[in-house]
ROTOR-657071 format. One record per atom (N, C-alpha, C, O): x, y, z; residue in three letters. Coordinates in steps of 0.05 Angstrom, whole numbers, padded with zeros to 5 digits, always signed. Each point is the difference from the previous one (the first is absolute). Layout:
% residues N
XYZala
...
This chain:
% residues 176
+00193+03646+02548unk
+00004-00003-00030unk
+00019+00028-00015unk
+00002+00024-00003unk
+00014-00057-00005unk
+00022+00027-00021unk
-00006+00013-00010unk
-00023+00002-00008unk
+00043+00015+00005unk
-00005+00020-00032unk
+00003-00018-00021unk
+00006-00024+00005unk
-00011+00034-00031unk
+00003-00005-00023unk
+00023+00018-00008unk
+00001+00025+00001unk
+00028-00056-00011unk
+00017+00035-00010unk
-00004+00008-00029unk
-00014-00011-00017unk
+00028+00033+00016unk
-00010-00002-00026unk
+00027+00003-00021unk
+00023-00005+00007unk
-00028+00011-00027unk
+00028-00010-00020unk
+00023+00026-00009unk
-00002+00022-00012unk
+00024-00036+00024unk
+00017+00021+00002unk
+00006+00011+00032unk
+00015+00019+00005unk
-00030-00035+00013unk
-00001+00001+00037unk
+00021-00023+00005unk
+00003-00003+00024unk
+00007-00008-00033unk
+00010-00027+00015unk
+00027+00010+00006unk
+00014+00017-00012unk
-00010-00030+00033unk
+00038+00005+00009unk
+00013-00019-00004unk
-00011-00016-00016unk
+00035+00009+00025unk
+00015-00011-00012unk
-00004-00020+00023unk
-00016-00001+00018unk
+00049-00021-00033unk
-00009-00023+00015unk
+00025+00003+00021unk
+00012+00021-00005unk
+00000-00036+00026unk
+00020-00003+00013unk
+00029-00007-00024unk
+00021+00013-00004unk
-00029-00032-00005unk
+00015-00019-00034unk
+00011+00032-00012unk
+00024+00006+00001unk
-00043+00012-00011unk
+00009+00026-00019unk
+00019+00015+00013unk
+00021+00008-00009unk
-00031-00002+00041unk
+00011+00020+00008unk
+00024-00015+00007unk
+00015+00018+00007unk
+00000-00046-00003unk
+00023-00019+00003unk
+00011-00002-00015unk
+00024-00001+00004unk
-00034+00000-00033unk
+00010+00008-00024unk
+00015+00019-00004unk
+00025-00001-00001unk
-00042+00023-00002unk
+00018+00027-00001unk
+00018+00016+00013unk
+00018+00014-00008unk
-00028-00020+00035unk
+00029+00000+00021unk
+00027-00022-00008unk
+00022+00005+00010unk
-00025-00027-00027unk
+00027-00021-00011unk
+00006+00023-00018unk
+00021+00012+00006unk
-00037-00001-00033unk
+00015+00008-00020unk
+00009+00038+00001unk
+00010+00013-00018unk
-00019-00004+00051unk
+00026+00021+00002unk
+00014-00006+00011unk
+00024+00004-00003unk
-00035-00018+00020unk
+00033-00017+00017unk
+00033+00000-00016unk
+00023+00007+00003unk
-00046-00027-00026unk
+00032-00011-00027unk
-00004+00023-00012unk
+00011-00005-00021unk
-00021+00031+00019unk
+00016+00020-00021unk
+00017+00020+00024unk
+00019+00013-00007unk
-00029-00012+00034unk
+00015+00014+00023unk
+00032-00015+00003unk
+00022+00010+00002unk
-00027-00029-00002unk
+00021-00019+00004unk
+00026-00003-00034unk
+00024-00002+00003unk
-00035+00003-00027unk
+00009+00006-00024unk
+00016+00036-00002unk
+00018+00006-00017unk
-00031+00017+00039unk
+00012+00019-00006unk
+00020+00001+00024unk
+00023+00009-00003unk
-00037-00023+00033unk
+00031+00000+00007unk
+00033-00004-00008unk
+00021+00012+00002unk
-00034-00043-00016unk
+00024-00009-00016unk
+00010+00011-00021unk
+00023-00005-00007unk
-00044+00022-00006unk
+00017+00020-00023unk
+00023+00026+00020unk
+00024+00006-00006unk
-00035+00001+00022unk
+00007+00023+00023unk
+00031-00015+00008unk
+00020+00011-00008unk
-00020-00036+00022unk
+00027-00018+00002unk
+00018+00007-00015unk
+00020+00012+00009unk
-00023-00019-00040unk
+00008-00010-00020unk
+00014+00029-00009unk
+00024+00002+00000unk
-00039+00015-00006unk
+00011+00028+00001unk
+00014+00001+00015unk
+00022+00006-00010unk
-00020-00009+00042unk
+00029+00021+00011unk
+00010-00024+00001unk
+00005-00006+00023unk
+00001-00013-00042unk
+00026-00024+00004unk
+00012+00022-00025unk
+00021+00013+00000unk
-00039-00013-00018unk
+00016+00005-00028unk
+00011+00033+00010unk
+00024+00004-00003unk
-00036+00014+00012unk
+00016+00023+00011unk
+00013-00004+00017unk
+00010+00021+00007unk
-00003-00039+00008unk
+00031-00001+00019unk
+00020-00007-00020unk
+00021+00012+00001unk
-00025-00037-00027unk
+00034-00003-00016unk
-00007+00020-00014unk
-00005-00013-00021unk
-00001+00038+00014unk
-00010+00017-00017unk
+00033+00022-00003unk
+00014+00007-00019unk
-00013-00002+00049unk
+00028+00006-00016unk
+00027-00015+00002unk
+00023+00006-00007unk
-00035-00030+00021unk
+00037-00012-00006unk
+00003-00016-00034unk
+00021-00009-00009unk
-00053+00009-00009unk
-00011-00004-00018unk
+00020+00025-00020unk
+00017-00003-00018unk
-00030+00029+00033unk
+00017+00016-00024unk
+00030+00010-00001unk
+00013+00012-00016unk
-00008-00026+00048unk
+00031+00005+00004unk
+00012-00030-00019unk
+00024-00004-00006unk
-00034-00004+00002unk
+00015-00030-00019unk
-00007+00004-00025unk
+00012-00011-00019unk
-00031+00027+00016unk
+00006+00008-00032unk
+00010+00018-00016unk
-00003+00003-00024unk
+00017+00010+00045unk
+00018+00027-00003unk
+00026-00012-00001unk
+00015+00004-00020unk
-00006-00022+00046unk
+00024-00002-00007unk
-00004-00027-00025unk
+00024-00005-00004unk
-00034-00007-00008unk
-00004-00015-00018unk
+00010+00017-00021unk
+00021-00008-00011unk
-00029+00031+00002unk
-00001+00017-00022unk
+00040+00022+00000unk
+00012+00014-00017unk
-00004-00025+00051unk
+00016+00020-00004unk
+00015-00024-00003unk
+00023+00007-00006unk
-00026-00032+00009unk
+00028-00012-00011unk
+00003-00007-00024unk
+00022+00001-00010unk
-00046-00009-00004unk
+00005+00009-00030unk
+00008+00024-00013unk
+00017-00006-00017unk
-00022+00032+00018unk
+00009+00032+00009unk
+00037-00012-00005unk
+00016+00003-00019unk
-00014-00014+00039unk
+00032-00015+00016unk
+00019-00009-00023unk
+00023+00009-00003unk
-00040-00035-00017unk
+00006-00017-00018unk
+00009+00021-00030unk
+00022+00000-00013unk
-00050+00019+00006unk
+00001+00017-00016unk
+00026+00022+00009unk
+00007+00015-00018unk
+00003-00013+00037unk
+00011+00027-00003unk
+00037-00005+00004unk
+00020+00014-00003unk
-00024-00044+00012unk
+00015-00016-00003unk
+00022-00004-00027unk
+00024+00000-00004unk
-00047-00003-00010unk
+00011-00006-00032unk
-00005+00026-00013unk
+00007-00003-00024unk
-00017+00028+00028unk
+00001+00026-00013unk
+00023+00013+00009unk
+00011+00018-00013unk
-00005-00024+00029unk
+00024+00013+00018unk
+00027-00018-00010unk
+00022+00007+00007unk
-00027-00028-00022unk
+00023-00013-00001unk
+00021-00003+00031unk
+00024-00005+00000unk
-00035+00007+00015unk
+00013-00001+00033unk
-00004-00040+00003unk
+00007-00012+00020unk
-00016+00004-00038unk
+00007-00036-00007unk
-00003-00006-00025unk
-00015+00016-00012unk
+00025-00038-00005unk
+00001-00010-00017unk
-00022-00010-00010unk
-00014-00003+00020unk
+00001-00003-00039unk
-00021-00026-00011unk
+00002-00024+00016unk
-00015-00007+00019unk
+00032-00004-00025unk
+00002-00024+00000unk
-00008+00005+00045unk
-00016-00016+00010unk
+00028+00037+00008unk
-00001-00001+00028unk
-00027-00006+00004unk
-00007-00008+00022unk
-00011+00011-00042unk
-00020+00008+00005unk
-00023-00016+00003unk
-00022+00005-00010unk
+00031-00032+00031unk
+00000-00018+00007unk
-00016-00004+00029unk
-00005+00019+00014unk
-00001-00048-00008unk
+00007-00015+00027unk
+00026+00004+00004unk
+00015+00008-00018unk
-00006-00013+00040unk
+00022-00014+00006unk
+00003-00024-00004unk
+00022-00009-00008unk
-00046-00010+00013unk
+00006-00033-00014unk
+00017-00004-00034unk
+00015-00018-00009unk
-00026+00044-00002unk
-00002-00008-00030unk
+00033+00026-00009unk
+00006+00007-00023unk
+00007+00001+00045unk
+00018+00015-00008unk
-00004+00030+00004unk
+00019+00015-00003unk
-00030-00011+00007unk
-00013+00038+00011unk
+00006-00003+00028unk
+00009-00016+00016unk
-00022+00046-00018unk
+00001+00006+00038unk
-00014+00006+00004unk
+00006+00010+00021unk
-00036-00003-00025unk
-00019-00004+00023unk
-00008-00027+00013unk
-00012-00018-00012unk
+00019+00018+00036unk
-00004-00026+00018unk
-00041-00028-00003unk
-00024-00002-00004unk
+00044-00009+00009unk
-00029-00028-00011unk
-00011+00006+00024unk
+00013+00008+00019unk
-00046-00013-00016unk
-00021-00013+00007unk
+00001+00031+00031unk
+00016+00018+00005unk
-00034-00025+00004unk
-00008+00019+00013unk
+00016+00018+00026unk
+00008-00010+00021unk
-00006+00028-00024unk
+00024+00013+00017unk
-00024+00019+00024unk
-00024-00002-00003unk
+00035+00020+00025unk
-00004+00013+00008unk
-00006+00028-00018unk
+00009-00002-00023unk
-00024+00029+00029unk
+00001+00015-00019unk
+00008+00021+00014unk
-00012+00017+00012unk
+00038-00021-00017unk
+00029+00019+00006unk
+00008+00037-00015unk
+00001+00010-00023unk
+00000-00003+00039unk
+00018+00027-00016unk
+00012-00016-00025unk
+00016-00018+00003unk
-00025+00027-00031unk
+00031+00006-00017unk
+00027+00011+00008unk
+00003+00021+00012unk
+00021-00038-00022unk
+00018+00001+00009unk
+00022+00026-00010unk
-00009+00019+00012unk
+00025-00012-00023unk
+00013+00013-00017unk
-00008+00000-00020unk
-00012+00019-00010unk
+00018-00047-00007unk
-00007+00009-00027unk
-00031+00010-00012unk
-00007+00006-00023unk
-00014-00006+00056unk
-00029+00011-00015unk
-00013-00019-00009unk
-00019+00005-00015unk
+00027-00029+00020unk
-00017-00018-00007unk
-00004-00027+00024unk
+00016-00011+00015unk
-00049+00006-00019unk
-00006-00016+00020unk
+00006-00024-00004unk
+00001-00011-00022unk
+00005+00002+00042unk
+00002-00031-00005unk
+00016-00015-00011unk
+00000-00019-00016unk
+00021+00042+00035unk
+00015-00019-00018unk
+00031-00005+00021unk
-00009+00000+00023unk
+00035-00003-00021unk
+00018-00005+00019unk
+00007+00022+00015unk
+00006-00004+00024unk
-00004+00031-00034unk
+00012+00021+00009unk
-00023+00010+00022unk
+00009+00021+00009unk
-00028-00024+00000unk
-00025+00011+00011unk
+00006-00009+00026unk
+00005-00024+00003unk
-00005+00043+00019unk
+00008-00001+00034unk
-00029-00010+00006unk
-00020+00005-00014unk
+00021-00019+00038unk
-00020-00013+00019unk
-00007+00015+00017unk
+00004-00006+00023unk
-00015+00026-00029unk
-00030+00029-00005unk
-00006-00008-00005unk
+00009-00008-00022unk
-00037-00003+00032unk
-00027-00002-00019unk
-00013+00030-00004unk
-00002+00019+00016unk
-00005-00023-00044unk
-00016+00029-00014unk
-00021+00012+00016unk
-00013-00015+00014unk
+00010+00034-00015unk
-00018+00023+00010unk
-00019+00001-00009unk
+00002+00013-00021unk
-00031-00022+00026unk
-00037+00007-00017unk
-00013+00020+00015unk
-00023+00008-00007unk
+00037+00003+00031unk
-00010+00011-00001unk
+00007+00032+00021unk
+00022-00006+00011unk
-00031+00033-00001unk
+00015+00003+00012unk
-00003+00001+00039unk
-00023-00008+00008unk
+00030+00010+00000unk
-00009+00003+00032unk
-00013+00018+00012unk
-00012+00020-00008unk
+00015-00031+00035unk
-00025+00027+00021unk
+00016+00039-00017unk
-00017+00016+00007unk
+00031-00006-00018unk
+00016+00020-00007unk
-00012-00003-00024unk
+00009+00018-00015unk
-00022-00030+00006unk
-00012+00016-00036unk
+00017-00006-00024unk
-00006-00012-00021unk
+00026+00020+00028unk
+00027-00010-00018unk
+00008-00021-00013unk
+00002-00014+00021unk
+00005-00001-00038unk
+00017-00015-00021unk
+00028-00002-00001unk
+00011+00013-00017unk
+00007-00033+00038unk
+00025+00011-00003unk
+00008+00004+00027unk
+00019+00015+00002unk
-00029-00025+00021unk
+00003+00021+00012unk
+00010-00027+00011unk
+00007-00020-00013unk
-00006+00024+00049unk
+00014-00038+00015unk
-00034-00006+00005unk
-00004-00024-00003unk
-00009+00032+00006unk
-00035-00007+00014unk
-00014-00021-00025unk
-00022-00011+00003unk
+00038+00007-00025unk
-00013-00007-00025unk
-00009-00025+00004unk
+00018-00014+00011unk
-00046-00001-00017unk
-00009-00018-00002unk
+00002-00011-00015unk
-00010+00006-00021unk
+00028-00033+00025unk
+00017-00021-00013unk
-00011-00020-00014unk
-00021-00008+00010unk
+00028-00003-00030unk
-00010-00030-00019unk
+00003-00011+00018unk
+00024-00003+00001unk
-00037-00010+00025unk
-00003-00017+00017unk
+00000-00027-00010unk
+00019-00009+00012unk
-00029-00014-00029unk
-00010-00018+00000unk
-00001-00006-00032unk
-00003-00021-00012unk
+00008+00048+00000unk
+00001-00007-00034unk
+00016-00004-00011unk
+00023+00005+00009unk
-00030-00018-00038unk
+00030-00016-00004unk
-00007-00007-00033unk
-00021-00007-00011unk
+00049+00013-00002unk
-00012+00008-00022unk
+00013-00012-00022unk
+00024+00004+00006unk
-00024-00020-00033unk
+00016-00015-00019unk
-00001+00011-00025unk
-00022+00008-00009unk
+00042-00006-00003unk
-00003+00007-00021unk
+00015-00012-00026unk
+00023+00004-00008unk
-00046-00022-00002unk
+00003-00022-00013unk
+00003+00010-00039unk
-00017+00014-00010unk
+00039-00024-00003unk
+00015+00015-00025unk
-00002-00027-00013unk
+00006-00021+00010unk
-00015+00025-00037unk
-00013-00033-00016unk
+00013+00009-00023unk
-00001+00024-00003unk
+00015-00038-00018unk
-00013+00009-00029unk
-00013-00014-00016unk
-00006-00024+00002unk
+00001+00039-00018unk
-00018+00001-00016unk
+00008-00017-00024unk
+00021+00006-00013unk
-00037-00031+00005unk
+00013-00014-00010unk
-00009-00002-00033unk
-00023-00005-00008unk
+00051+00009-00011unk
-00001+00003-00024unk
+00003+00043+00005unk
-00011+00015-00016unk
+00023-00007+00032unk
+00001+00025+00005unk
+00027+00012+00014unk
+00002+00014+00020unk
+00018-00023-00037unk
+00020+00022+00023unk
+00004+00018+00026unk
+00007+00001+00024unk
-00020+00020-00055unk
-00002+00031+00017unk
-00020-00003+00017unk
-00008+00023+00003unk
-00009-00039+00014unk
-00028+00005+00005unk
+00004-00018+00026unk
+00001-00024-00004unk
+00001+00032+00027unk
-00021-00014+00033unk
-00014+00005+00011unk
-00011+00022+00002unk
+00004-00044+00012unk
-00020+00003+00010unk
+00005+00011+00040unk
+00011-00013+00018unk
-00020+00036-00017unk
-00004+00008+00025unk
-00014-00014+00024unk
-00001-00022-00011unk
-00008+00018+00029unk
-00018-00019+00008unk
+00005+00018+00034unk
+00020-00009+00013unk
-00037+00032-00001unk
+00014+00000+00024unk
-00026-00009+00021unk
-00024+00003-00003unk
+00042-00018+00028unk
-00040-00008+00024unk
+00017+00021+00016unk
+00022+00009-00003unk
-00042-00004+00021unk
-00002+00012+00033unk
-00015-00021+00006unk
-00019-00010-00013unk
+00033+00002+00044unk
-00015-00011+00018unk
-00006+00016+00023unk
+00020+00013+00007unk
-00045-00010+00012unk
+00008+00021+00016unk
-00026-00023+00025unk
-00013-00021-00001unk
+00021+00042+00020unk
-00006-00011+00022unk
-00041+00013+00004unk
-00004+00011-00022unk
-00014-00010+00032unk
-00035+00009+00000unk
-00011-00011+00019unk
+00000-00024+00000unk
-00010+00039+00019unk
-00017-00019+00012unk
-00024+00008-00004unk
-00007+00022-00009unk
-00009-00043+00018unk
-00030-00015-00016unk
+00005-00025-00017unk
+00003-00024+00008unk
-00004+00036-00035unk
+00003-00009-00024unk
+00027-00004-00003unk
+00016+00016+00010unk
-00007-00045-00027unk
+00035-00014+00006unk
-00004+00012-00043unk
-00010-00019-00013unk
+00016+00043-00004unk
+00003+00009-00022unk
+00014-00015-00013unk
+00017-00008+00016unk
-00013-00009-00053unk
+00019+00000-00005unk
+00006+00014-00002unk
-00012+00022+00000unk
+00045-00030-00007unk
+00024+00017-00007unk
-00016+00018-00025unk
-00018-00007-00016unk
+00031+00035+00018unk
+00002+00012-00017unk
+00022-00006-00030unk
+00023+00006+00001unk
-00032-00014-00016unk
+00010-00002-00033unk
-00008+00026-00016unk
-00023+00008-00001unk
+00047+00005-00013unk
+00005+00015-00027unk
+00029-00019-00020unk
+00022-00010+00001unk
-00046+00015-00019unk
+00020-00018-00028unk
-00004+00016-00018unk
-00023+00008-00006unk
+00049-00001-00006unk
+00005+00013-00019unk
+00030-00001-00018unk
+00015-00019+00006unk
-00008+00031-00020unk
+00022-00008-00017unk
+00017+00016-00005unk
-00009+00021-00009unk
+00032-00023+00012unk
+00022+00017-00010unk
+00023-00009-00029unk
+00014-00020-00004unk
-00018+00042-00010unk
+00018-00020-00024unk
+00031+00022+00001unk
+00007+00019+00014unk
+00000-00030-00028unk
+00035+00005+00004unk
+00007+00031-00017unk
+00022+00010+00001unk
-00048+00003-00017unk
+00008+00032+00003unk
-00013+00020+00009unk
-00025-00002+00001unk
+00039+00029+00007unk
-00010+00007+00020unk
-00022+00029-00029unk
-00016+00016+00008unk
């Protein structure tokens, strides 16, 4: 004779156990995917930091050229518009004697993006910007000849994710 079950003593069915396992598996897979995505973002974070700093360096280069009168306001343009800044993406090179990045006098030496094994920046073993490219785009602002729009784009290699190029947009005026 089978014993009568009391309320609350029922067991779970096989279908309920499979459903619980399915929900747990989906949750664990989502967690694993977020870990993989986090690791991919961590892999490009250093390159993204370098891109951001090299874009700021280019903006400072333009502002310094204006402030020190290294070049005239008319020369603060791209080469195609009669200025001194190279058109299109250029390898991330060290600045030349004029101190400006992306100009014709830049040496064919890639810029350093980090110290080498000795831990000192500015030595022969520095990590070079292989695969990094920079574009400085200078455009007139309509109806305002004293202001130009300055866009700096840095594209860079990255393992894992293919990040979009870093873009920094600002303005430069003819006034110091």
